[in-house]
All heavy atoms as a GROMACS GRO file, in nm:
protein
  613
    1MET      N    1  18.420   7.290   3.236
    1MET     CA    2  18.474   7.366   3.125
    1MET      C    3  18.358   7.394   3.030
    1MET      O    4  18.284   7.304   2.992
    1MET     CB    5  18.583   7.283   3.057
    1MET     CG    6  18.653   7.358   2.951
    1MET     SD    7  18.798   7.278   2.878
    1MET     CE    8  18.849   7.157   2.992
    2ASP      N    9  18.344   7.517   2.993
    2ASP     CA   10  18.233   7.556   2.908
    2ASP      C   11  18.259   7.528   2.760
    2ASP      O   12  18.172   7.484   2.688
    2ASP     CB   13  18.203   7.705   2.925
    2ASP     CG   14  18.151   7.736   3.064
    2ASP    OD1   15  18.098   7.646   3.130
    2ASP    OD2   16  18.164   7.852   3.105
    3ASN      N   17  18.380   7.558   2.715
    3ASN     CA   18  18.408   7.546   2.573
    3ASN      C   19  18.558   7.534   2.552
    3ASN      O   20  18.637   7.582   2.634
    3ASN     CB   21  18.356   7.671   2.500
    3ASN     CG   22  18.335   7.647   2.353
    3ASN    OD1   23  18.362   7.541   2.300
    3ASN    ND2   24  18.289   7.749   2.284
    4TYR      N   25  18.597   7.473   2.443
    4TYR     CA   26  18.738   7.462   2.410
    4TYR      C   27  18.755   7.456   2.260
    4TYR      O   28  18.662   7.420   2.187
    4TYR     CB   29  18.801   7.338   2.475
    4TYR     CG   30  18.724   7.211   2.452
    4TYR    CD1   31  18.748   7.132   2.340
    4TYR    CD2   32  18.625   7.171   2.541
    4TYR    CE1   33  18.676   7.017   2.317
    4TYR    CE2   34  18.552   7.056   2.520
    4TYR     CZ   35  18.579   6.979   2.407
    4TYR     OH   36  18.507   6.865   2.385
    5LEU      N   37  18.872   7.495   2.214
    5LEU     CA   38  18.898   7.503   2.071
    5LEU      C   39  19.046   7.488   2.047
    5LEU      O   40  19.128   7.534   2.128
    5LEU     CB   41  18.850   7.638   2.018
    5LEU     CG   42  18.876   7.672   1.871
    5LEU    CD1   43  18.788   7.587   1.780
    5LEU    CD2   44  18.852   7.819   1.846
    6TYR      N   45  19.083   7.422   1.939
    6TYR     CA   46  19.223   7.415   1.897
    6TYR      C   47  19.234   7.483   1.762
    6TYR      O   48  19.160   7.451   1.669
    6TYR     CB   49  19.271   7.270   1.888
    6TYR     CG   50  19.407   7.258   1.824
    6TYR    CD1   51  19.519   7.317   1.884
    6TYR    CD2   52  19.424   7.191   1.705
    6TYR    CE1   53  19.644   7.307   1.825
    6TYR    CE2   54  19.548   7.180   1.646
    6TYR     CZ   55  19.659   7.238   1.707
    6TYR     OH   56  19.782   7.229   1.649
    7ASN      N   57  19.326   7.580   1.750
    7ASN     CA   58  19.350   7.650   1.625
    7ASN      C   59  19.478   7.595   1.564
    7ASN      O   60  19.588   7.626   1.611
    7ASN     CB   61  19.362   7.800   1.650
    7ASN     CG   62  19.379   7.878   1.522
    7ASN    OD1   63  19.428   7.827   1.422
    7ASN    ND2   64  19.340   8.004   1.525
    8PRO      N   65  19.468   7.509   1.460
    8PRO     CA   66  19.588   7.448   1.402
    8PRO      C   67  19.680   7.548   1.333
    8PRO      O   68  19.801   7.523   1.322
    8PRO     CB   69  19.533   7.345   1.304
    8PRO     CG   70  19.393   7.383   1.279
    8PRO     CD   71  19.345   7.463   1.397
    9GLU      N   72  19.628   7.659   1.287
    9GLU     CA   73  19.712   7.758   1.220
    9GLU      C   74  19.805   7.828   1.317
    9GLU      O   75  19.924   7.846   1.291
    9GLU     CB   76  19.626   7.860   1.146
    9GLU     CG   77  19.553   7.802   1.027
    9GLU     CD   78  19.464   7.904   0.958
    9GLU    OE1   79  19.477   8.024   0.986
    9GLU    OE2   80  19.381   7.861   0.877
   10SER      N   81  19.752   7.868   1.432
   10SER     CA   82  19.833   7.940   1.530
   10SER      C   83  19.893   7.847   1.635
   10SER      O   84  19.973   7.891   1.717
   10SER     CB   85  19.750   8.047   1.600
   10SER     OG   86  19.648   7.986   1.678
   11LYS      N   87  19.853   7.719   1.632
   11LYS     CA   88  19.896   7.621   1.733
   11LYS      C   89  19.863   7.669   1.873
   11LYS      O   90  19.943   7.665   1.965
   11LYS     CB   91  20.046   7.592   1.721
   11LYS     CG   92  20.091   7.543   1.585
   11LYS     CD   93  20.032   7.407   1.554
   11LYS     CE   94  20.092   7.349   1.426
   11LYS     NZ   95  19.996   7.329   1.320
   12GLN      N   96  19.738   7.716   1.888
   12GLN     CA   97  19.688   7.765   2.016
   12GLN      C   98  19.570   7.680   2.062
   12GLN      O   99  19.487   7.639   1.980
   12GLN     CB  100  19.639   7.909   2.001
   12GLN     CG  101  19.747   8.011   1.978
   12GLN     CD  102  19.796   8.068   2.108
   12GLN    OE1  103  19.717   8.109   2.192
   12GLN    NE2  104  19.926   8.070   2.124
   13VAL      N  105  19.565   7.655   2.192
   13VAL     CA  106  19.450   7.592   2.255
   13VAL      C  107  19.377   7.703   2.330
   13VAL      O  108  19.438   7.781   2.403
   13VAL     CB  109  19.494   7.481   2.352
   13VAL    CG1  110  19.376   7.424   2.426
   13VAL    CG2  111  19.568   7.371   2.276
   14ILE      N  112  19.247   7.710   2.310
   14ILE     CA  113  19.165   7.812   2.374
   14ILE      C  114  19.065   7.741   2.463
   14ILE      O  115  18.991   7.654   2.418
   14ILE     CB  116  19.093   7.899   2.270
   14ILE    CG1  117  19.197   7.967   2.180
   14ILE    CG2  118  19.005   8.003   2.338
   14ILE    CD1  119  19.151   7.983   2.038
   15ILE      N  120  19.068   7.775   2.592
   15ILE     CA  121  18.977   7.714   2.689
   15ILE      C  122  18.895   7.826   2.751
   15ILE      O  123  18.949   7.928   2.791
   15ILE     CB  124  19.057   7.640   2.799
   15ILE    CG1  125  19.146   7.533   2.737
   15ILE    CG2  126  18.962   7.579   2.901
   15ILE    CD1  127  19.243   7.470   2.833
   16GLN      N  128  18.764   7.804   2.759
   16GLN     CA  129  18.676   7.907   2.813
   16GLN      C  130  18.598   7.852   2.932
   16GLN      O  131  18.537   7.746   2.924
   16GLN     CB  132  18.578   7.956   2.708
   16GLN     CG  133  18.491   8.068   2.755
   16GLN     CD  134  18.400   8.120   2.645
   16GLN    OE1  135  18.406   8.075   2.531
   16GLN    NE2  136  18.316   8.214   2.679
   17PHE      N  137  18.605   7.924   3.043
   17PHE     CA  138  18.527   7.898   3.163
   17PHE      C  139  18.440   8.020   3.187
   17PHE      O  140  18.492   8.129   3.210
   17PHE     CB  141  18.617   7.878   3.286
   17PHE     CG  142  18.712   7.764   3.275
   17PHE    CD1  143  18.840   7.783   3.227
   17PHE    CD2  144  18.673   7.636   3.311
   17PHE    CE1  145  18.930   7.678   3.219
   17PHE    CE2  146  18.762   7.531   3.302
   17PHE     CZ  147  18.890   7.552   3.256
   18ASP      N  148  18.310   8.003   3.180
   18ASP     CA  149  18.218   8.114   3.201
   18ASP      C  150  18.258   8.230   3.110
   18ASP      O  151  18.254   8.217   2.989
   18ASP     CB  152  18.215   8.153   3.349
   18ASP     CG  153  18.094   8.238   3.384
   18ASP    OD1  154  17.992   8.231   3.312
   18ASP    OD2  155  18.101   8.313   3.483
   19ARG      N  156  18.301   8.342   3.165
   19ARG     CA  157  18.340   8.457   3.083
   19ARG      C  158  18.492   8.474   3.072
   19ARG      O  159  18.540   8.574   3.022
   19ARG     CB  160  18.279   8.585   3.139
   19ARG     CG  161  18.126   8.584   3.126
   19ARG     CD  162  18.068   8.709   3.184
   19ARG     NE  163  18.072   8.695   3.331
   19ARG     CZ  164  18.051   8.792   3.415
   19ARG    NH1  165  18.025   8.912   3.372
   19ARG    NH2  166  18.054   8.772   3.545
   20VAL      N  167  18.568   8.374   3.116
   20VAL     CA  168  18.713   8.380   3.112
   20VAL      C  169  18.764   8.289   3.000
   20VAL      O  170  18.727   8.173   2.992
   20VAL     CB  171  18.774   8.334   3.247
   20VAL    CG1  172  18.925   8.331   3.240
   20VAL    CG2  173  18.726   8.424   3.359
   21SER      N  174  18.847   8.345   2.915
   21SER     CA  175  18.905   8.269   2.805
   21SER      C  176  19.056   8.265   2.823
   21SER      O  177  19.120   8.368   2.849
   21SER     CB  178  18.869   8.337   2.672
   21SER     OG  179  18.923   8.264   2.565
   22ILE      N  180  19.115   8.145   2.809
   22ILE     CA  181  19.258   8.126   2.825
   22ILE      C  182  19.315   8.074   2.693
   22ILE      O  183  19.268   7.974   2.641
   22ILE     CB  184  19.288   8.026   2.938
   22ILE    CG1  185  19.227   8.073   3.070
   22ILE    CG2  186  19.438   8.004   2.952
   22ILE    CD1  187  19.230   7.969   3.179
   23ASN      N  188  19.413   8.144   2.640
   23ASN     CA  189  19.484   8.101   2.519
   23ASN      C  190  19.619   8.045   2.561
   23ASN      O  191  19.696   8.113   2.630
   23ASN     CB  192  19.506   8.217   2.423
   23ASN     CG  193  19.377   8.273   2.369
   23ASN    OD1  194  19.271   8.217   2.390
   23ASN    ND2  195  19.385   8.384   2.301
   24ILE      N  196  19.649   7.924   2.518
   24ILE     CA  197  19.773   7.857   2.556
   24ILE      C  198  19.841   7.804   2.431
   24ILE      O  199  19.776   7.740   2.347
   24ILE     CB  200  19.745   7.740   2.652
   24ILE    CG1  201  19.660   7.784   2.771
   24ILE    CG2  202  19.874   7.675   2.699
   24ILE    CD1  203  19.608   7.670   2.855
   25ASP      N  204  19.971   7.827   2.420
   25ASP     CA  205  20.047   7.767   2.310
   25ASP      C  206  20.039   7.615   2.322
   25ASP      O  207  20.037   7.561   2.433
   25ASP     CB  208  20.194   7.809   2.314
   25ASP     CG  209  20.213   7.956   2.280
   25ASP    OD1  210  20.135   8.008   2.199
   25ASP    OD2  211  20.307   8.016   2.334
   26LEU      N  212  20.034   7.548   2.209
   26LEU     CA  213  20.018   7.403   2.208
   26LEU      C  214  20.125   7.334   2.293
   26LEU      O  215  20.095   7.244   2.371
   26LEU     CB  216  20.021   7.350   2.065
   26LEU     CG  217  20.008   7.199   2.049
   26LEU    CD1  218  19.878   7.150   2.110
   26LEU    CD2  219  20.017   7.161   1.903
   27GLU      N  220  20.250   7.374   2.280
   27GLU     CA  221  20.358   7.311   2.356
   27GLU      C  222  20.336   7.325   2.507
   27GLU      O  223  20.351   7.228   2.582
   27GLU     CB  224  20.492   7.373   2.317
   27GLU     CG  225  20.611   7.303   2.379
   27GLU     CD  226  20.742   7.360   2.328
   27GLU    OE1  227  20.750   7.405   2.213
   27GLU    OE2  228  20.837   7.358   2.408
   28ASP      N  229  20.296   7.444   2.551
   28ASP     CA  230  20.268   7.465   2.693
   28ASP      C  231  20.146   7.385   2.738
   28ASP      O  232  20.142   7.331   2.848
   28ASP     CB  233  20.244   7.614   2.722
   28ASP     CG  234  20.370   7.696   2.704
   28ASP    OD1  235  20.481   7.640   2.718
   28ASP    OD2  236  20.357   7.817   2.674
   29PHE      N  237  20.046   7.377   2.651
   29PHE     CA  238  19.927   7.300   2.684
   29PHE      C  239  19.961   7.152   2.702
   29PHE      O  240  19.914   7.088   2.796
   29PHE     CB  241  19.820   7.315   2.574
   29PHE     CG  242  19.700   7.228   2.597
   29PHE    CD1  243  19.604   7.263   2.692
   29PHE    CD2  244  19.684   7.111   2.526
   29PHE    CE1  245  19.494   7.182   2.714
   29PHE    CE2  246  19.573   7.030   2.547
   29PHE     CZ  247  19.478   7.066   2.642
   30LEU      N  248  20.046   7.098   2.614
   30LEU     CA  249  20.084   6.957   2.625
   30LEU      C  250  20.163   6.932   2.753
   30LEU      O  251  20.142   6.830   2.820
   30LEU     CB  252  20.163   6.913   2.502
   30LEU     CG  253  20.080   6.907   2.374
   30LEU    CD1  254  20.170   6.877   2.254
   30LEU    CD2  255  19.969   6.805   2.384
   31ASP      N  256  20.251   7.025   2.790
   31ASP     CA  257  20.323   7.012   2.918
   31ASP      C  258  20.223   7.009   3.034
   31ASP      O  259  20.235   6.927   3.126
   31ASP     CB  260  20.421   7.128   2.938
   31ASP     CG  261  20.541   7.121   2.847
   31ASP    OD1  262  20.570   7.011   2.792
   31ASP    OD2  263  20.608   7.225   2.830
   32MET      N  264  20.125   7.098   3.030
   32MET     CA  265  20.024   7.103   3.134
   32MET      C  266  19.941   6.974   3.135
   32MET      O  267  19.909   6.919   3.241
   32MET     CB  268  19.931   7.224   3.113
   32MET     CG  269  19.827   7.240   3.221
   32MET     SD  270  19.721   7.384   3.196
   32MET     CE  271  19.628   7.335   3.053
   33LEU      N  272  19.909   6.922   3.017
   33LEU     CA  273  19.830   6.800   3.006
   33LEU      C  274  19.903   6.682   3.070
   33LEU      O  275  19.843   6.603   3.142
   33LEU     CB  276  19.800   6.772   2.859
   33LEU     CG  277  19.702   6.661   2.828
   33LEU    CD1  278  19.564   6.692   2.884
   33LEU    CD2  279  19.693   6.641   2.678
   34TYR      N  280  20.034   6.669   3.046
   34TYR     CA  281  20.112   6.561   3.107
   34TYR      C  282  20.115   6.578   3.259
   34TYR      O  283  20.104   6.479   3.333
   34TYR     CB  284  20.253   6.558   3.050
   34TYR     CG  285  20.256   6.528   2.901
   34TYR    CD1  286  20.339   6.601   2.817
   34TYR    CD2  287  20.176   6.430   2.845
   34TYR    CE1  288  20.342   6.576   2.680
   34TYR    CE2  289  20.178   6.405   2.708
   34TYR     CZ  290  20.261   6.478   2.627
   34TYR     OH  291  20.264   6.453   2.492
   35SER      N  292  20.128   6.700   3.307
   35SER     CA  293  20.128   6.724   3.451
   35SER      C  294  19.992   6.689   3.511
   35SER      O  295  19.984   6.630   3.619
   35SER     CB  296  20.160   6.870   3.481
   35SER     OG  297  20.290   6.901   3.440
   36LEU      N  298  19.885   6.724   3.441
   36LEU     CA  299  19.750   6.691   3.490
   36LEU      C  300  19.728   6.540   3.492
   36LEU      O  301  19.661   6.487   3.581
   36LEU     CB  302  19.644   6.760   3.404
   36LEU     CG  303  19.635   6.911   3.421
   36LEU    CD1  304  19.538   6.970   3.320
   36LEU    CD2  305  19.595   6.947   3.563
   37HIS      N  306  19.784   6.470   3.395
   37HIS     CA  307  19.773   6.324   3.394
   37HIS      C  308  19.842   6.264   3.516
   37HIS      O  309  19.789   6.175   3.582
   37HIS     CB  310  19.832   6.266   3.265
   37HIS     CG  311  19.826   6.117   3.260
   37HIS    ND1  312  19.710   6.048   3.242
   37HIS    CD2  313  19.924   6.025   3.275
   37HIS    CE1  314  19.735   5.918   3.245
   37HIS    NE2  315  19.865   5.902   3.265
   38ASP      N  316  19.961   6.316   3.550
   38ASP     CA  317  20.032   6.270   3.670
   38ASP      C  318  19.950   6.301   3.795
   38ASP      O  319  19.940   6.218   3.886
   38ASP     CB  320  20.170   6.336   3.679
   38ASP     CG  321  20.265   6.289   3.571
   38ASP    OD1  322  20.239   6.184   3.508
   38ASP    OD2  323  20.366   6.359   3.548
   39LEU      N  324  19.892   6.419   3.799
   39LEU     CA  325  19.809   6.458   3.913
   39LEU      C  326  19.687   6.368   3.925
   39LEU      O  327  19.647   6.330   4.035
   39LEU     CB  328  19.768   6.605   3.900
   39LEU     CG  329  19.685   6.663   4.013
   39LEU    CD1  330  19.758   6.651   4.146
   39LEU    CD2  331  19.652   6.808   3.983
   40LYS      N  332  19.628   6.330   3.814
   40LYS     CA  333  19.512   6.241   3.814
   40LYS      C  334  19.550   6.107   3.878
   40LYS      O  335  19.472   6.049   3.955
   40LYS     CB  336  19.462   6.219   3.671
   40LYS     CG  337  19.344   6.127   3.661
   40LYS     CD  338  19.301   6.108   3.516
   40LYS     CE  339  19.191   6.006   3.504
   40LYS     NZ  340  19.158   5.976   3.366
   41THR      N  341  19.668   6.058   3.849
   41THR     CA  342  19.715   5.933   3.908
   41THR      C  343  19.730   5.947   4.059
   41THR      O  344  19.690   5.858   4.135
   41THR     CB  345  19.850   5.892   3.844
   41THR    OG1  346  19.831   5.879   3.703
   41THR    CG2  347  19.900   5.761   3.901
   42ILE      N  348  19.785   6.059   4.103
   42ILE     CA  349  19.802   6.084   4.247
   42ILE      C  350  19.666   6.093   4.316
   42ILE      O  351  19.644   6.033   4.422
   42ILE     CB  352  19.885   6.212   4.270
   42ILE    CG1  353  20.028   6.191   4.222
   42ILE    CG2  354  19.881   6.254   4.416
   42ILE    CD1  355  20.110   6.318   4.211
   43ILE      N  356  19.572   6.166   4.257
   43ILE     CA  357  19.438   6.179   4.316
   43ILE      C  358  19.369   6.043   4.320
   43ILE      O  359  19.304   6.008   4.418
   43ILE     CB  360  19.353   6.280   4.236
   43ILE    CG1  361  19.410   6.421   4.254
   43ILE    CG2  362  19.207   6.276   4.279
   43ILE    CD1  363  19.349   6.525   4.162
   44GLY      N  364  19.384   5.964   4.215
   44GLY     CA  365  19.322   5.832   4.210
   44GLY      C  366  19.373   5.737   4.317
   44GLY      O  367  19.303   5.643   4.356
   45ALA      N  368  19.493   5.760   4.369
   45ALA     CA  369  19.550   5.676   4.474
   45ALA      C  370  19.507   5.721   4.614
   45ALA      O  371  19.533   5.651   4.711
   45ALA     CB  372  19.702   5.676   4.464
   46ASP      N  373  19.441   5.834   4.625
   46ASP     CA  374  19.397   5.886   4.754
   46ASP      C  375  19.281   5.799   4.805
   46ASP      O  376  19.179   5.784   4.736
   46ASP     CB  377  19.351   6.031   4.738
   46ASP     CG  378  19.312   6.097   4.869
   46ASP    OD1  379  19.274   6.026   4.965
   46ASP    OD2  380  19.320   6.221   4.876
   47PRO      N  381  19.294   5.742   4.926
   47PRO     CA  382  19.186   5.656   4.977
   47PRO      C  383  19.056   5.730   5.007
   47PRO      O  384  18.951   5.667   5.022
   47PRO     CB  385  19.246   5.595   5.105
   47PRO     CG  386  19.356   5.687   5.143
   47PRO     CD  387  19.406   5.751   5.018
   48ASP      N  388  19.061   5.862   5.014
   48ASP     CA  389  18.940   5.940   5.040
   48ASP      C  390  18.868   5.983   4.912
   48ASP      O  391  18.769   6.055   4.917
   48ASP     CB  392  18.973   6.065   5.122
   48ASP     CG  393  19.023   6.031   5.261
   48ASP    OD1  394  18.977   5.929   5.316
   48ASP    OD2  395  19.106   6.106   5.314
   49VAL      N  396  18.919   5.937   4.798
   49VAL     CA  397  18.860   5.972   4.669
   49VAL      C  398  18.818   5.845   4.597
   49VAL      O  399  18.892   5.747   4.592
   49VAL     CB  400  18.961   6.053   4.583
   49VAL    CG1  401  18.903   6.082   4.446
   49VAL    CG2  402  19.000   6.182   4.653
   50ALA      N  403  18.698   5.845   4.541
   50ALA     CA  404  18.648   5.732   4.464
   50ALA      C  405  18.625   5.777   4.320
   50ALA      O  406  18.614   5.897   4.292
   50ALA     CB  407  18.517   5.682   4.523
   51THR      N  408  18.619   5.682   4.230
   51THR     CA  409  18.587   5.711   4.091
   51THR      C  410  18.449   5.655   4.062
   51THR      O  411  18.424   5.537   4.082
   51THR     CB  412  18.689   5.647   3.996
   51THR    OG1  413  18.820   5.693   4.031
   51THR    CG2  414  18.660   5.684   3.852
   52GLY      N  415  18.359   5.741   4.018
   52GLY     CA  416  18.226   5.698   3.979
   52GLY      C  417  18.212   5.700   3.829
   52GLY      O  418  18.271   5.786   3.762
   53THR      N  419  18.140   5.605   3.774
   53THR     CA  420  18.113   5.601   3.631
   53THR      C  421  17.970   5.646   3.608
   53THR      O  422  17.877   5.595   3.672
   53THR     CB  423  18.134   5.459   3.575
   53THR    OG1  424  18.268   5.418   3.602
   53THR    CG2  425  18.110   5.455   3.425
   54PHE      N  426  17.954   5.740   3.518
   54PHE     CA  427  17.823   5.798   3.490
   54PHE      C  428  17.790   5.778   3.343
   54PHE      O  429  17.879   5.762   3.260
   54PHE     CB  430  17.822   5.947   3.524
   54PHE     CG  431  17.848   5.974   3.669
   54PHE    CD1  432  17.977   5.989   3.717
   54PHE    CD2  433  17.743   5.983   3.758
   54PHE    CE1  434  18.002   6.013   3.851
   54PHE    CE2  435  17.767   6.007   3.893
   54PHE     CZ  436  17.896   6.022   3.939
   55GLU      N  437  17.661   5.781   3.310
   55GLU     CA  438  17.617   5.766   3.172
   55GLU      C  439  17.504   5.865   3.146
   55GLU      O  440  17.413   5.881   3.228
   55GLU     CB  441  17.568   5.623   3.149
   55GLU     CG  442  17.534   5.593   3.006
   55GLU     CD  443  17.503   5.446   2.984
   55GLU    OE1  444  17.575   5.361   3.037
   55GLU    OE2  445  17.404   5.419   2.914
   56ASP      N  446  17.511   5.933   3.030
   56ASP     CA  447  17.406   6.028   2.997
   56ASP      C  448  17.294   5.958   2.920
   56ASP      O  449  17.299   5.837   2.897
   56ASP     CB  450  17.460   6.150   2.922
   56ASP     CG  451  17.516   6.116   2.785
   56ASP    OD1  452  17.494   6.004   2.735
   56ASP    OD2  453  17.583   6.203   2.725
   57GLU      N  454  17.195   6.034   2.881
   57GLU     CA  455  17.078   5.977   2.813
   57GLU      C  456  17.112   5.917   2.677
   57GLU      O  457  17.040   5.831   2.626
   57GLU     CB  458  16.971   6.086   2.797
   57GLU     CG  459  16.920   6.136   2.930
   57GLU     CD  460  16.859   6.275   2.918
   57GLU    OE1  461  16.870   6.339   2.813
   57GLU    OE2  462  16.803   6.320   3.020
   58ASP      N  463  17.222   5.963   2.616
   58ASP     CA  464  17.263   5.912   2.486
   58ASP      C  465  17.353   5.789   2.496
   58ASP      O  466  17.401   5.739   2.395
   58ASP     CB  467  17.336   6.021   2.406
   58ASP     CG  468  17.246   6.141   2.377
   58ASP    OD1  469  17.124   6.119   2.359
   58ASP    OD2  470  17.298   6.254   2.373
   59GLY      N  471  17.381   5.743   2.618
   59GLY     CA  472  17.464   5.626   2.638
   59GLY      C  473  17.613   5.656   2.648
   59GLY      O  474  17.693   5.566   2.660
   60LYS      N  475  17.649   5.784   2.644
   60LYS     CA  476  17.790   5.822   2.660
   60LYS      C  477  17.827   5.814   2.808
   60LYS      O  478  17.758   5.869   2.892
   60LYS     CB  479  17.813   5.964   2.607
   60LYS     CG  480  17.956   6.010   2.618
   60LYS     CD  481  17.972   6.153   2.568
   60LYS     CE  482  18.114   6.200   2.594
   60LYS     NZ  483  18.129   6.341   2.564
   61SER      N  484  17.937   5.743   2.838
   61SER     CA  485  17.976   5.728   2.978
   61SER      C  486  18.110   5.798   3.004
   61SER      O  487  18.188   5.820   2.912
   61SER     CB  488  17.985   5.580   3.016
   61SER     OG  489  18.087   5.517   2.943
   62TRP      N  490  18.132   5.835   3.130
   62TRP     CA  491  18.256   5.899   3.171
   62TRP      C  492  18.280   5.867   3.318
   62TRP      O  493  18.190   5.833   3.392
   62TRP     CB  494  18.250   6.050   3.148
   62TRP     CG  495  18.155   6.122   3.238
   62TRP    CD1  496  18.184   6.182   3.357
   62TRP    CD2  497  18.014   6.142   3.219
   62TRP    NE1  498  18.073   6.239   3.412
   62TRP    CE2  499  17.966   6.215   3.329
   62TRP    CE3  500  17.925   6.104   3.120
   62TRP    CZ2  501  17.832   6.250   3.342
   62TRP    CZ3  502  17.792   6.140   3.133
   62TRP    CH2  503  17.748   6.212   3.242
   63ASP      N  504  18.407   5.876   3.358
   63ASP     CA  505  18.446   5.858   3.497
   63ASP      C  506  18.465   5.994   3.560
   63ASP      O  507  18.509   6.089   3.495
   63ASP     CB  508  18.577   5.779   3.507
   63ASP     CG  509  18.561   5.635   3.461
   63ASP    OD1  510  18.448   5.583   3.468
   63ASP    OD2  511  18.661   5.575   3.419
   64GLN      N  512  18.433   6.001   3.688
   64GLN     CA  513  18.444   6.128   3.759
   64GLN      C  514  18.491   6.100   3.901
   64GLN      O  515  18.444   6.006   3.966
   64GLN     CB  516  18.307   6.196   3.762
   64GLN     CG  517  18.305   6.330   3.831
   64GLN     CD  518  18.170   6.396   3.814
   64GLN    OE1  519  18.111   6.393   3.706
   64GLN    NE2  520  18.121   6.456   3.920
   65PHE      N  521  18.585   6.182   3.950
   65PHE     CA  522  18.630   6.170   4.088
   65PHE      C  523  18.522   6.222   4.182
   65PHE      O  524  18.453   6.319   4.151
   65PHE     CB  525  18.757   6.253   4.113
   65PHE     CG  526  18.882   6.190   4.056
   65PHE    CD1  527  18.963   6.262   3.971
   65PHE    CD2  528  18.919   6.061   4.090
   65PHE    CE1  529  19.078   6.207   3.920
   65PHE    CE2  530  19.034   6.005   4.039
   65PHE     CZ  531  19.114   6.077   3.954
   66MET      N  532  18.509   6.155   4.297
   66MET     CA  533  18.417   6.198   4.401
   66MET      C  534  18.487   6.184   4.534
   66MET      O  535  18.558   6.086   4.556
   66MET     CB  536  18.292   6.111   4.401
   66MET     CG  537  18.213   6.114   4.272
   66MET     SD  538  18.068   6.008   4.276
   66MET     CE  539  18.142   5.848   4.298
   67ILE      N  540  18.469   6.280   4.622
   67ILE     CA  541  18.526   6.270   4.756
   67ILE      C  542  18.434   6.180   4.838
   67ILE      O  543  18.313   6.203   4.845
   67ILE     CB  544  18.540   6.409   4.820
   67ILE    CG1  545  18.638   6.493   4.738
   67ILE    CG2  546  18.586   6.396   4.965
   67ILE    CD1  547  18.649   6.636   4.783
   68LYS      N  548  18.493   6.076   4.898
   68LYS     CA  549  18.414   5.984   4.978
   68LYS      C  550  18.371   6.051   5.107
   68LYS      O  551  18.445   6.128   5.167
   68LYS     CB  552  18.498   5.861   5.014
   68LYS     CG  553  18.531   5.772   4.898
   68LYS     CD  554  18.611   5.652   4.949
   68LYS     CE  555  18.655   5.564   4.837
   68LYS     NZ  556  18.738   5.452   4.887
   69GLU      N  557  18.251   6.019   5.147
   69GLU     CA  558  18.201   6.064   5.276
   69GLU      C  559  18.185   5.939   5.363
   69GLU      O  560  18.163   5.830   5.311
   69GLU     CB  561  18.070   6.138   5.261
   69GLU     CG  562  18.086   6.267   5.180
   69GLU     CD  563  17.956   6.345   5.168
   69GLU    OE1  564  17.865   6.320   5.248
   69GLU    OE2  565  17.948   6.429   5.079
   70ASP      N  566  18.193   5.955   5.492
   70ASP     CA  567  18.191   5.841   5.582
   70ASP      C  568  18.066   5.754   5.567
   70ASP      O  569  18.072   5.634   5.577
   70ASP     CB  570  18.201   5.888   5.728
   70ASP     CG  571  18.338   5.948   5.757
   70ASP    OD1  572  18.434   5.912   5.686
   70ASP    OD2  573  18.348   6.030   5.850
   71ASP      N  574  17.952   5.815   5.539
   71ASP     CA  575  17.827   5.739   5.534
   71ASP      C  576  17.782   5.707   5.392
   71ASP      O  577  17.669   5.665   5.371
   71ASP     CB  578  17.718   5.817   5.606
   71ASP     CG  579  17.692   5.954   5.543
   71ASP    OD1  580  17.772   5.996   5.459
   71ASP    OD2  581  17.591   6.017   5.580
   72THR      N  582  17.871   5.720   5.293
   72THR     CA  583  17.832   5.695   5.155
   72THR      C  584  17.869   5.552   5.118
   72THR      O  585  17.979   5.506   5.143
   72THR     CB  586  17.904   5.792   5.060
   72THR    OG1  587  17.874   5.925   5.101
   72THR    CG2  588  17.861   5.770   4.917
   73ASP      N  589  17.775   5.481   5.057
   73ASP     CA  590  17.799   5.345   5.009
   73ASP      C  591  17.806   5.351   4.857
   73ASP      O  592  17.710   5.385   4.791
   73ASP     CB  593  17.684   5.253   5.055
   73ASP     CG  594  17.705   5.109   5.010
   73ASP    OD1  595  17.816   5.076   4.964
   73ASP    OD2  596  17.609   5.033   5.021
   74PHE      N  597  17.921   5.316   4.799
   74PHE     CA  598  17.942   5.324   4.655
   74PHE      C  599  17.915   5.191   4.585
   74PHE      O  600  17.949   5.175   4.470
   74PHE     CB  601  18.084   5.371   4.624
   74PHE     CG  602  18.108   5.515   4.659
   74PHE    CD1  603  18.177   5.551   4.772
   74PHE    CD2  604  18.057   5.615   4.578
   74PHE    CE1  605  18.198   5.683   4.804
   74PHE    CE2  606  18.077   5.749   4.609
   74PHE     CZ  607  18.148   5.781   4.722
   75SER      N  608  17.857   5.094   4.654
   75SER     CA  609  17.834   4.964   4.590
   75SER      C  610  17.705   4.961   4.512
   75SER      O  611  17.620   5.043   4.522
   75SER     CB  612  17.836   4.854   4.692
   75SER     OG  613  17.738   4.878   4.793
   0.00000   0.00000   0.00000
């Protein structure tokens, strides 16, 4: 995701990918967010998917899904 913005006056969430901008009403965005959270749980239970933890130069860390490959050692 390139950029995102919440406009409290219009109750709109604006998400930008490359040159595409999507405006979503807050209520619809929250519905989508709950669905994505459920989907994240389903993906996390897939035995072919692993979660890797990464850290940037500033010490900020995040988790990211990765598709396991047969010859990859995640230890």
